[in-house]
C-alpha positions, 0 to 999 in steps of 0.5 A: 079029883085024884092026882098021881104023881111019879116019884121021879118028877120033880117037886117043883113042878108038882107044885106048879102043876098043883098048888094044893100039893104045897099044903102036903109038902108043908105037913110032910116036910118035904122043902119045894122051894130051896129042894124043888129041882129034886124028885119026889123020891129024893125029898121023900127020902131026905124029910124021912118019908115013905115015898108011897105015903107021900104019893098017897097024900098027894092024890087027894091034894086036888087043885081047887085051894083058893087059900094058895097062890096059883104059881101057874097064872103068876108064871104066864104072867110078865115078870114085872107082874111077878115082882109086884105081887112078890114086893106086895104080898111076901115082901110085905108080910116078911118084914111085918111078921119078923117085926111083930115076932121079935117081941114075942120071941124075946118075951117068951125066951125070958119068960120060959127060957129056964123051962125050955132051954131049947128057946135061947137057940131058937132066939138065935136062930130067928134074929139071925134069920131077921138079919139076913132077911131084911138086908136080902130084900132091899137087894132084890128091891133096890138092885135085882128087881129094877134090873129085871124090870129093865131086862123085860123092856129089851135093855141089855146086860151090859147096863147092869152095874154087874156083868149078868143077872146070873150074878146077883141071882147067885147071891140070891139063891145061896141067901134063900138056901141059908134062910131054908136051912134056918127054917129047918131048924126052928122047926125041928126045935120046936117040934113042928112049932107045937106049943107045950103044955106050960105055954102061955098065949104069947107062947102060942102066938110066937109059934104061929107067927114062926110057922106062917113065916116058914110057910109064906117064905117058903112060897116066896123062895119058890116063886122066885127061884123056879119062875122068875129068877130062871125066866130072867135068866133066860130073857137075858140070854135072848136079848143077848 
């Protein structure tokens, strides 16, 4: 099945309509998570891609990629189910992979740093990302997500320790933007996570880990920014 998307369509909406397009956006460097509000033409221009070529790549994306979680199914369920999915799938993966990659990062930087001076910045960015993400996950699990669960049960906004859900959501969104920027810098510094000719097995494992983190975080952020948070805000407004 070949698909057609207009250059004026928002890429976040494209992903929701056809989850298989996530793979195309990842490959071409189009930001569908933090930048999901942009039109296809705008996102292509920011990534230095020709929009017609992007549309051609999307035409063969299909809709049946079983390896990609279907945002449509998650969007149709309850907020509690969506939160449970995010926590059990993305939060667990993020913590596990950050812990696994950290010692690899230290080893590779120490062994290969002289021959690859960019590794010093890669190391700094990775540990900055780790330092940002771990408390970010805690804030979601301890403050924002419990409130959204209660909100779905009909609780009033005044019962929270903040004014409205828009407050913590805006903080989470800003932190998403920061994480997205770090991921873009990591991809650029590693030339798309390409293993250099002198790269050892540990070097390869490191870059595979960074790429896996990027892909999972993109979907993780997309689910929160384009499905969970807007629905929570709308629900709170309806209960006001």
